[in-house]
C-alpha positions as CSV (number, residue, x, y, z in Angstrom):
1,M,105.7,69.8,74.1
2,N,105.3,71.1,70.5
3,I,104.4,74.5,69.2
4,G,100.9,73.3,68.1
5,Q,99.7,72.6,71.5
6,L,100.6,76.0,72.6
7,I,99.1,77.4,69.5
8,N,96.0,75.6,70.5
9,Q,96.0,76.6,74.4
10,I,96.4,80.3,73.0
11,I,93.3,79.9,70.8
12,L,91.2,78.5,73.6
13,M,92.3,81.5,75.8
14,F,91.3,83.8,73.0
15,C,87.9,82.1,73.0
16,L,87.5,82.4,76.6
17,M,88.4,86.2,76.2
18,L,85.7,86.6,73.8
19,I,83.1,85.2,76.1
20,G,84.5,88.0,78.2
21,V,83.8,90.4,75.4
22,L,80.3,89.1,74.9
23,I,79.5,89.3,78.6
24,N,80.3,93.0,78.4
25,K,78.3,93.7,75.5
26,L,75.4,91.9,77.2
27,E,76.2,94.3,80.1
28,F,76.2,91.1,82.2
29,M,79.5,92.7,84.1
30,H,79.8,96.1,85.0
31,S,83.2,98.0,86.2
32,Q,82.4,97.3,89.9
33,T,81.8,93.6,89.1
34,S,84.9,93.4,87.0
35,S,87.0,95.4,89.8
36,D,85.7,92.7,92.3
37,L,86.7,89.6,90.2
38,T,90.1,91.1,89.8
39,N,90.6,91.4,93.5
40,V,89.1,87.6,94.1
41,L,91.5,86.6,91.3
42,L,94.8,88.3,92.6
43,Y,93.9,87.5,96.4
44,I,92.3,84.3,96.7
45,V,92.5,82.3,93.6
46,S,95.9,82.5,92.5
47,P,97.4,81.8,96.2
48,C,95.3,79.0,96.1
49,L,96.6,77.9,92.7
50,I,100.4,78.5,93.8
51,I,99.8,76.5,97.2
52,N,98.5,73.7,95.1
53,A,101.2,73.9,92.6
54,F,103.9,73.0,95.6
55,E,101.9,69.8,96.3
56,Q,104.7,67.7,94.5
57,Q,107.2,64.9,95.7
58,Y,110.3,66.5,96.8
59,S,113.2,66.4,94.0
60,S,116.8,67.8,94.1
61,S,117.0,67.9,90.2
62,R,113.7,70.1,90.8
63,I,115.1,72.3,93.4
64,K,118.0,73.1,91.3
65,Q,116.1,73.8,88.1
66,F,113.9,76.1,90.4
67,L,116.9,78.1,91.9
68,L,118.6,78.6,88.3
69,A,115.3,79.9,87.0
70,V,115.4,82.3,90.1
71,V,118.7,83.6,89.1
72,G,117.8,83.8,85.5
73,V,114.5,85.7,86.2
74,F,116.2,88.1,88.3
75,L,118.9,88.8,86.1
76,L,116.4,89.5,83.2
77,Y,114.5,92.0,85.3
78,I,117.9,93.8,86.0
79,V,118.6,93.9,82.2
80,E,115.2,95.1,81.4
81,I,115.3,98.1,84.1
82,I,118.6,99.0,82.6
83,I,117.6,99.0,78.9
84,A,114.4,100.7,79.5
85,R,115.7,103.3,81.4
86,F,118.2,104.1,78.6
87,I,115.7,104.0,75.8
88,F,112.8,105.8,77.7
89,G,114.2,107.5,80.6
90,R,114.9,110.6,79.0
91,L,111.3,111.4,77.3
92,K,110.2,114.7,78.4
93,N,106.8,113.7,78.7
94,Q,106.5,112.4,82.2
95,N,103.4,110.4,81.9
96,L,104.8,108.8,78.9
97,R,108.1,108.1,80.4
98,R,106.8,106.3,83.3
99,I,104.3,104.2,81.0
100,T,106.7,103.0,78.6
101,Q,109.3,102.0,81.1
102,Y,106.8,100.1,83.4
103,G,105.1,98.6,80.2
104,S,108.3,97.1,78.7
105,I,109.6,95.7,82.1
106,Y,106.3,94.3,83.5
107,S,104.6,91.4,81.9
108,N,100.9,90.3,82.8
109,A,102.4,87.3,84.5
110,G,99.7,86.7,87.0
111,F,96.6,87.0,84.9
112,M,97.7,85.5,81.7
113,G,101.1,83.7,82.6
114,I,99.7,81.5,85.2
115,P,96.4,80.3,83.4
116,L,98.7,79.6,80.5
117,T,101.4,77.7,82.0
118,S,98.8,75.8,84.1
119,S,96.9,74.7,81.1
120,L,100.1,73.8,79.2
121,F,101.9,72.1,82.0
122,G,99.7,71.5,85.0
123,S,100.8,71.8,88.6
124,E,104.6,71.4,87.6
125,G,104.3,74.4,85.2
126,V,102.7,76.5,87.9
127,F,105.5,75.4,90.2
128,F,108.1,77.0,87.9
129,A,105.9,79.9,87.2
130,V,105.8,81.0,90.7
131,V,109.3,82.4,90.2
132,S,108.2,84.7,87.6
133,L,105.4,85.6,89.6
134,A,107.3,86.2,92.7
135,A,109.9,88.1,91.0
136,F,107.0,90.4,89.1
137,N,105.8,91.2,92.6
138,I,108.8,92.2,94.1
139,F,110.1,94.4,91.4
140,S,106.7,95.9,90.2
141,W,105.9,96.9,94.0
142,T,109.5,98.5,94.6
143,Q,111.2,99.6,91.2
144,G,107.9,99.5,89.4
145,V,105.8,101.7,92.0
146,S,108.9,104.0,91.9
147,L,108.6,105.2,88.4
148,F,105.3,106.6,89.3
149,K,106.5,108.2,92.4
150,D,109.5,109.8,90.7
151,N,108.8,113.4,90.5
152,N,110.3,116.0,87.9
153,N,112.6,117.2,90.7
154,G,114.0,113.6,91.1
155,T,112.6,112.9,94.3
156,V,111.3,109.4,95.0
157,E,108.9,108.0,98.0
158,K,110.3,105.3,99.8
159,T,109.0,101.9,99.1
160,D,106.4,100.3,101.4
161,W,108.1,96.9,101.9
162,R,105.1,95.9,103.9
163,Q,103.0,96.0,100.8
164,V,105.2,93.6,99.1
165,I,105.9,90.9,101.9
166,L,102.3,90.8,102.7
167,N,100.9,90.1,99.3
168,P,98.9,87.2,99.3
169,N,100.9,85.4,96.4
170,I,104.1,86.2,98.2
171,I,102.8,84.6,101.3
172,A,101.4,81.8,99.1
173,I,105.0,80.9,97.6
174,F,106.5,80.8,101.0
175,L,104.1,78.5,102.4
176,G,104.2,76.3,99.3
177,I,107.9,76.2,99.5
178,I,107.9,75.2,103.3
179,F,105.3,72.5,102.4
180,F,107.4,71.3,99.4
181,M,110.6,71.2,101.3
182,F,109.5,69.5,104.5
183,A,106.8,67.2,102.6
184,I,103.9,68.6,104.6
185,K,100.4,67.3,103.5
186,I,97.5,69.6,103.5
187,P,94.3,67.8,105.1
188,S,92.1,66.3,102.7
189,I,88.9,68.8,103.0
190,P,91.3,72.2,102.8
191,N,93.3,70.7,100.0
192,Q,90.3,69.9,97.9
193,V,88.8,73.6,98.6
194,I,92.5,74.9,97.7
195,K,92.2,72.9,94.3
196,Y,88.8,73.6,93.7
197,V,89.3,77.5,94.2
198,G,92.6,77.3,92.1
199,S,91.0,75.6,89.3
200,I,88.8,78.7,88.2
201,N,92.0,80.8,87.4
202,T,92.3,80.3,83.9
203,P,88.7,80.8,82.7
204,L,87.8,83.5,85.1
205,S,91.0,85.4,84.2
206,M,90.5,85.2,80.4
207,I,87.0,86.3,80.9
208,V,87.8,89.5,83.0
209,I,90.6,90.3,80.6
210,G,88.1,89.9,77.5
211,N,85.7,92.4,79.5
212,S,88.2,95.0,79.9
213,L,89.3,94.9,76.4
214,A,85.7,95.1,75.0
215,N,85.7,98.7,76.7
216,I,88.4,100.1,74.3
217,K,87.6,101.8,71.1
218,F,90.5,101.1,68.6
219,S,92.0,104.0,66.5
220,R,95.0,104.9,64.7
221,N,96.0,107.2,67.4
222,M,96.3,104.5,69.7
223,L,99.8,103.7,68.4
224,N,102.9,106.3,68.3
225,K,106.4,105.1,67.9
226,E,107.0,105.0,71.9
227,I,104.2,103.0,72.3
228,G,105.2,100.6,69.4
229,L,108.7,100.3,70.7
230,T,107.5,99.5,74.0
231,I,105.4,96.6,72.8
232,L,108.3,95.5,70.7
233,L,110.5,95.2,73.7
234,R,107.9,93.6,76.2
235,N,106.5,91.1,73.5
236,L,109.6,90.1,71.7
237,I,112.9,91.5,72.5
238,F,113.0,91.1,76.3
239,P,111.6,87.5,76.1
240,I,114.4,86.6,73.7
241,I,117.0,87.9,75.9
242,G,115.5,85.8,78.6
243,I,116.1,82.8,76.6
244,V,119.6,83.4,76.0
245,L,119.9,84.0,80.0
246,L,118.0,80.9,80.7
247,K,120.2,78.9,78.2
248,L,123.5,80.0,79.6
249,L,122.6,79.1,82.9
250,G,121.4,75.5,81.9
251,V,117.8,76.0,82.8
252,N,115.8,73.3,80.6
253,G,112.8,71.3,80.4
254,I,109.5,72.5,82.1
255,A,111.5,74.9,83.8
256,F,112.7,76.8,80.6
257,Y,109.4,76.7,78.9
258,T,107.5,77.9,81.8
259,T,109.8,80.8,82.4
260,I,110.0,82.0,78.5
261,V,106.3,81.8,78.4
262,M,105.9,84.0,81.4
263,A,108.4,86.4,80.1
264,A,106.6,86.5,76.7
265,C,103.3,87.6,78.3
266,P,101.8,91.2,77.5
267,V,101.9,94.4,79.4
268,A,100.8,94.1,82.9
269,G,97.4,95.8,83.6
270,L,99.0,97.4,86.6
271,V,100.2,100.2,84.2
272,V,96.9,101.4,84.0
273,L,96.0,101.3,87.7
274,F,99.5,103.1,88.8
275,T,98.7,105.8,86.3
276,L,95.2,106.5,87.4
277,Q,96.8,106.6,91.1
278,V,99.0,109.6,90.0
279,D,96.2,111.4,88.0
280,G,98.0,110.6,84.6
281,D,96.6,110.4,81.1
282,T,95.7,106.7,81.0
283,A,95.1,106.8,77.3
284,P,98.6,105.6,76.5
285,A,98.6,103.1,79.2
286,I,95.3,101.7,78.0
287,S,96.5,101.7,74.2
288,L,99.8,99.8,75.3
289,M,98.2,97.2,77.4
290,S,95.1,96.3,75.1
291,L,97.6,96.1,71.9
292,S,100.2,94.1,73.7
293,T,97.4,91.7,74.7
294,I,96.0,91.1,71.4
295,L,99.5,90.9,69.7
296,S,100.6,88.4,72.5
297,L,98.3,85.6,70.6
298,I,100.9,85.8,67.7
299,T,104.0,86.7,69.7
300,I,104.0,84.2,72.5
301,P,104.1,81.4,70.0
302,V,106.9,83.1,68.2
303,V,108.8,83.5,71.4
304,F,108.2,79.7,72.3
305,A,109.3,78.5,68.8
306,L,112.6,80.4,69.1
307,G,113.4,79.0,72.5
308,S,112.7,75.5,71.0
309,V,115.3,76.2,68.1
310,L,118.1,78.5,69.8
């Protein structure tokens, strides 16, 4: 695959986002509708797409690349957590400290990464993308959540592992792996239902993102040095570190390109939700998410190009 194909796909996804903006301006989608569609995407559409991705012929070489990608992605998260804590962990503003750490570490793997890899590489791309998606869910709902439960006195609430294990995407990944390893075939009608539901993931995800961006009023006050540095880390620096780690581990082909595309995705929208849950100021989180998303239309192709030449 060449960089031109990626740019074309980015432009296509941007056009789908614009449809979401148009829908918002025409007032066809209200906040409750957007919230409901988000839940449909996260808990129904995405798991169907994941299960469908594992419907492939067993291959030892594919499993090897899958496991190498697992090691690479988990190492990358550990590196990101250490660097983010070193850079932002001493900020006096607790709200900004939480937002910058979470925003620099966690990408929009589900909403933007999965649709993009699905469009670029089909079900084989999603097969490898689930590594990044699983790691995102595991780390985000443990270390990520703990950032917003960390009080000024240093106490942190215990992680609810049930919330992690019972996440529909994690369940879908485990089911998919079982189906793949034991060559289990899903009956025809349920299989078609899963494929049809999973196929709406890309357009619906982009429309929901576009609808969310349409509610944001851009101004110079949205960007400060902390937000700028967070975007630089999330959109460029951390994905480049990911490229180096994957190259050193010997990850190649679709497994490599899928993983770096997932790593190059913009800030996860959960940063806004988590900030709301602790009654924090959401303005920096919204600024970070929206600016990172818009800039990713440029930075994702840049990261992909670097992955091709390094």
